[in-house]
C-alpha positions in Angstrom: -116.1 151.4 18.7 -114.8 148.3 20.2 -112.1 148.2 22.9 -109.1 149.7 21.0 -106.5 148.5 23.4 -105.1 145.9 21.0 -106.5 147.0 17.7 -104.0 148.5 15.2 -105.0 151.9 13.9 -104.8 152.2 10.1 -103.0 155.3 8.9 -104.7 157.5 6.2 -102.6 157.1 3.0 -103.8 160.5 1.8 -102.2 162.3 4.7 -98.9 162.7 2.8 -97.2 162.1 -0.5 -94.9 159.0 -0.6 -92.0 161.2 -1.6 -89.3 163.3 0.1 -91.2 166.5 -0.7 -93.6 166.0 2.2 -94.0 169.1 4.4 -94.8 168.7 8.1 -97.2 171.7 8.1 -99.5 170.4 5.4 -102.3 169.6 7.9 -102.0 172.6 10.2 -104.8 174.5 8.5 -107.2 171.6 9.2 -106.1 171.5 12.8 -106.5 175.2 13.3 -110.0 175.2 11.7 -111.4 172.5 13.9 -109.7 173.7 17.1 -110.8 177.3 16.7 -114.4 176.2 16.0 -114.5 174.1 19.2 -113.1 176.9 21.4 -115.2 179.6 19.9 -118.3 177.6 20.7 -117.3 177.1 24.3 -116.6 180.9 24.7 -119.9 181.8 23.1 -121.7 179.5 25.5 -120.3 181.4 28.4 -118.0 178.6 29.6 -114.7 180.4 29.2 -112.7 180.5 32.5 -110.5 183.3 33.8 -106.9 183.1 34.8 -106.3 181.7 38.2 -103.4 182.2 40.6 -100.6 179.6 40.7 -100.8 176.5 42.9 -98.3 174.0 44.2 -99.5 171.6 41.5 -97.0 170.7 38.8 -99.3 172.2 36.2 -100.0 176.0 36.0 -103.4 177.6 36.3 -103.5 179.9 33.4 -105.5 180.3 30.2 -103.2 178.2 28.1 -103.2 175.3 30.4 -107.0 175.4 30.9 -107.4 175.4 27.1 -105.1 172.3 27.2 -107.5 170.6 29.7 -110.4 171.5 27.5 -108.8 169.9 24.5 -108.2 166.8 26.6 -111.9 166.7 27.6 -112.9 167.1 24.0 -110.6 164.3 22.9 -112.3 162.0 25.4 -115.7 163.0 24.1 -114.7 162.4 20.5 -113.2 159.0 21.3 -116.5 157.9 22.9 -118.8 160.0 20.6 -120.3 156.7 19.1 -121.8 156.0 22.5 -125.1 157.3 23.8 -123.3 158.6 26.9 -119.8 159.7 26.0 -119.1 161.1 29.4 -118.8 157.9 31.5 -119.4 154.1 31.2 -120.5 153.2 34.7 -124.1 151.8 34.5 -125.6 154.6 36.6 -129.3 155.2 36.1 -131.3 158.2 37.3 -128.4 159.6 39.4 -129.2 162.2 42.1 -125.7 163.1 43.4 -122.6 163.1 41.3 -119.1 164.3 42.3 -116.2 165.2 39.9 -112.9 165.0 41.8 -110.2 167.3 40.4 -112.7 169.1 38.2 -110.1 171.6 36.8 -112.0 173.7 34.3 -115.3 172.0 35.2 -116.2 171.0 31.7 -117.0 167.4 32.6 -119.2 168.4 35.5 -121.1 171.0 33.4 -121.7 168.5 30.6 -122.9 165.8 33.0 -125.2 168.4 34.6 -126.7 169.2 31.2 -127.2 165.5 30.5 -128.8 164.8 33.9 -130.9 167.9 34.9 -132.5 166.1 37.8 -129.1 165.4 39.4 -126.9 167.7 41.5 -123.4 167.6 40.0 -120.5 168.9 42.1 -117.0 169.7 40.7 -114.4 170.0 43.4 -110.8 171.2 43.1 -108.3 173.3 45.0 -108.7 176.2 42.6 -111.8 175.8 40.4 -112.0 178.7 38.0 -114.8 181.3 38.0 -117.5 180.9 35.4 -119.9 183.3 33.8 -122.6 180.6 33.6 -123.4 177.2 35.1 -126.4 174.9 34.8 -128.6 175.4 37.9 -127.8 171.8 39.0 -124.0 172.2 38.8 -121.9 173.5 41.7 -118.1 174.1 41.5 -116.5 174.1 44.9 -113.1 174.8 46.4 -112.1 172.0 48.8 -109.4 169.5 49.7 -110.6 165.9 49.0 -108.0 164.5 51.3 -109.8 166.1 54.3 -113.0 164.7 55.8 -115.9 165.1 53.4 -118.7 167.3 54.7 -121.3 166.6 51.9 -124.5 165.2 53.5 -125.9 163.2 50.7 -124.1 160.0 49.5 -123.1 160.0 45.8 -124.3 157.7 43.0 -121.2 158.3 41.0 -117.7 159.7 41.8 -115.6 160.6 38.8 -111.9 161.1 38.6 -109.8 162.0 35.6 -106.1 162.6 34.8 -104.9 162.8 38.4 -101.3 161.7 37.6 -98.9 163.7 39.8 -101.7 165.0 42.1 -101.1 162.7 45.1 -98.5 160.5 46.7 -99.2 156.8 47.5 -100.5 157.4 51.0 -102.8 160.2 49.8 -104.2 158.0 47.0 -105.2 155.3 49.4 -106.9 157.9 51.6 -108.7 159.4 48.6 -110.1 156.0 47.5 -111.2 155.2 51.0 -113.0 158.6 51.2 -114.8 157.8 47.9 -115.8 154.4 49.1 -117.2 155.8 52.4 -119.2 158.5 50.7 -120.8 156.4 47.9 -124.2 155.0 48.4 -124.3 151.1 48.4 -124.4 150.2 44.8 -122.9 153.5 43.7 -120.0 153.7 41.2 -116.5 155.0 40.9 -115.1 155.8 37.5 -111.6 156.9 36.6 -109.9 157.9 33.3 -106.1 158.0 33.1 -103.7 158.3 30.2 -100.1 157.4 29.9 -97.7 160.0 28.5 -95.7 157.4 26.6 -96.0 157.8 22.8 -95.7 154.8 20.6 -96.6 153.4 17.2 -97.9 150.1 15.8 -95.8 150.3 12.6 -92.4 151.5 13.8 -92.9 154.8 12.0 -91.3 156.7 14.9 -87.5 156.5 14.4 -85.3 155.2 17.3 -84.1 158.0 19.5 -86.8 160.5 18.5 -87.7 162.9 21.3 -91.3 161.7 21.1 -90.1 158.2 22.0 -88.4 159.5 25.2 -90.9 162.2 26.1 -93.0 160.0 28.4 -90.1 158.4 30.3 -88.6 161.9 30.8 -91.8 163.0 32.5 -92.1 159.8 34.5 -88.6 159.9 35.8 -89.0 163.5 37.1 -92.4 162.7 38.6 -91.0 159.7 40.5 -88.3 161.9 42.0 -91.0 164.4 43.1 -92.7 161.7 45.2 -95.9 162.0 43.1 -95.2 159.5 40.4 -96.9 159.2 37.0 -97.9 155.6 37.7 -101.5 156.0 38.5 -102.4 154.6 35.0 -101.0 151.3 36.2 -102.0 151.4 39.8 -105.6 152.7 39.8 -107.1 149.3 39.3 -105.3 147.8 42.3 -106.1 150.9 44.4 -109.8 150.7 43.6 -110.0 147.0 44.3 -108.0 147.4 47.6 -110.6 150.0 48.7 -113.3 147.4 48.5 -115.0 148.0 45.2 -116.4 145.1 43.1 -117.6 144.4 39.6 -114.6 146.2 38.1 -114.5 146.8 34.4 -111.6 148.2 32.4 -111.6 149.6 28.9 -108.3 150.5 27.1 -108.1 152.6 24.0 -105.5 154.2 21.8 -105.6 158.0 21.5 -103.9 159.1 18.3 -101.9 162.3 18.2 -102.4 164.1 14.9 -104.8 163.5 12.0 -103.0 160.5 10.6 -105.6 157.7 11.2 -107.8 156.7 8.3 -110.9 156.2 10.5 -112.8 159.5 10.6 -113.6 159.4 14.3 -110.0 158.7 15.2 -108.8 161.3 12.8 -110.9 164.0 14.6 -109.8 162.7 18.0 -106.2 162.9 16.8 -106.5 166.5 15.7 -107.9 167.6 19.0 -105.5 165.5 21.0 -102.6 167.1 19.1 -103.8 170.5 20.3 -104.1 169.1 23.8 -100.4 168.0 23.8 -99.1 170.9 21.8 -100.7 173.5 24.2 -99.9 171.5 27.3 -96.3 170.3 26.9 -94.8 173.4 28.4 -97.2 173.3 31.4 -96.8 169.6 32.0 -93.0 169.8 31.9 -91.8 173.1 33.3 -92.3 172.6 37.0 -91.3 168.9 37.0 -88.1 169.3 34.9 -86.9 172.5 36.6 -87.3 170.9 40.0 -86.7 167.2 39.3 -85.2 166.8 35.8 -82.5 164.2 35.1 -79.7 164.1 35.8 -80.0 167.5 37.4 -82.8 170.0 37.4 -83.1 171.7 34.0 -83.1 175.5 33.4 -86.2 177.2 32.1 -84.5 177.7 28.8 -83.7 174.0 28.5 -87.3 173.1 29.1 -88.5 175.6 26.5 -86.1 174.2 23.9 -87.2 170.6 24.7 -90.9 171.6 24.5 -90.3 173.3 21.1 -88.7 170.1 19.8 -91.6 168.0 21.0 -94.1 170.2 19.4 -92.2 170.2 16.1 -92.0 166.5 16.0 -95.7 166.1 16.8 -96.4 168.0 13.5 -95.0 165.2 11.4 -97.9 163.0 10.4 -95.5 160.4 9.1 -95.1 159.5 12.8 -98.3 157.4 13.5 -98.1 158.1 17.3 -100.6 157.4 19.9 -100.8 157.0 23.7 -103.0 154.7 25.7 -106.0 155.7 27.8 -107.7 153.6 30.4 -111.2 153.8 31.9 -111.9 151.9 35.1 -115.3 151.7 36.7 -116.4 149.6 39.7 -119.3 149.3 42.2 -119.5 149.7 45.9 -121.0 146.5 47.3 -124.3 146.4 49.1 -124.2 145.7 52.9 -125.1 142.0 52.5 -122.3 141.7 50.0 -119.8 143.3 52.4 -120.8 141.0 55.2 -120.5 137.9 53.0 -117.1 139.1 51.8 -115.9 139.8 55.4 -117.1 136.3 56.4 -115.3 134.6 53.5 -112.1 136.5 54.3 -112.3 135.5 58.0 -112.9 131.9 57.0 -110.0 131.9 54.7 -107.7 133.4 57.3 -108.8 130.8 59.9 -108.2 128.0 57.4 -104.8 129.4 56.6 -103.8 129.5 60.3 -105.2 126.0 60.9 -103.2 124.5 58.0 -100.0 126.4 58.8 -97.4 123.8 59.9 -95.9 124.1 63.3 -92.3 125.2 63.6 -90.1 122.4 64.8 -88.9 122.8 68.4 -85.4 124.2 68.6 -83.2 122.9 71.3 -80.8 125.4 72.9 -77.5 124.3 74.2 -76.0 126.4 77.0 -72.3 126.5 77.1 -70.6 127.6 80.2 
């Protein structure tokens, strides 16, 4: 599948009758069937995680939220299922050390460990869940990535995903500096972020619909919290500022619901609907009860708001999607770093040399 950032997604004309008799729950059985199959498979393979204690993160650490994370992981896999490697795009060959920052449920780390059995794959988070089974080359650890890293081997790949709201601006810069420092020369960073703003290509979402305001409601609260949902827009600049080169960016449209005509996008939309339907309470409860506009919301207000969002998401007449972005970049080799430093020094020297001198200002002293 080509870069979907600008491509219009064609809706499936068979998703609904062109009459007023359309029922918004016509496709729920299809969603339930696919979703249940996916989650039963994960549970049967011993990768079901237990309930964890609460953290100071804006998202809870319970079964429902971890199921939401899993649906997000599966959406990413379906969106890239046409690729030989649907897990990342960085051109990493024969990796030996891989790190997954903010591993959450650990699904990405486990899948990468299965794909590269010769590599050691570490998933790190503040509260990684217990597991009943892990590949022998996969390690889930509790650690704070903002502290000095103590791993001895440099990494070939450091992966980050959906870290909106996890760090403030100062912490982000520190994190990317840590990643740069602990990658081997020629190693890669890759990040996947999504925007919570739902939109359409065909204006099928009516003006004023709650789905149209959902993203901005979340963003406004996050900005008040000091950990804004703006990493989707800032991650490229932060990666470049840290010193990485050869940056590539891939944008794609992630549909919500089974409305696309394309089979792959339809399947992705079904799973992504479950991701948002299960996650809307968790994503919004902490933020809106602490930082909601114009004043913090009550728990009941958030619950009513979440129910309205879920109800509107069931309407497949609304051809909604949100945008996802993958960014990957390389740590330069030492000779490249030296050349870049020399070029920067030369440019700075030239700038100083060409800077016009300020005219002398005469001062008059008045008695």
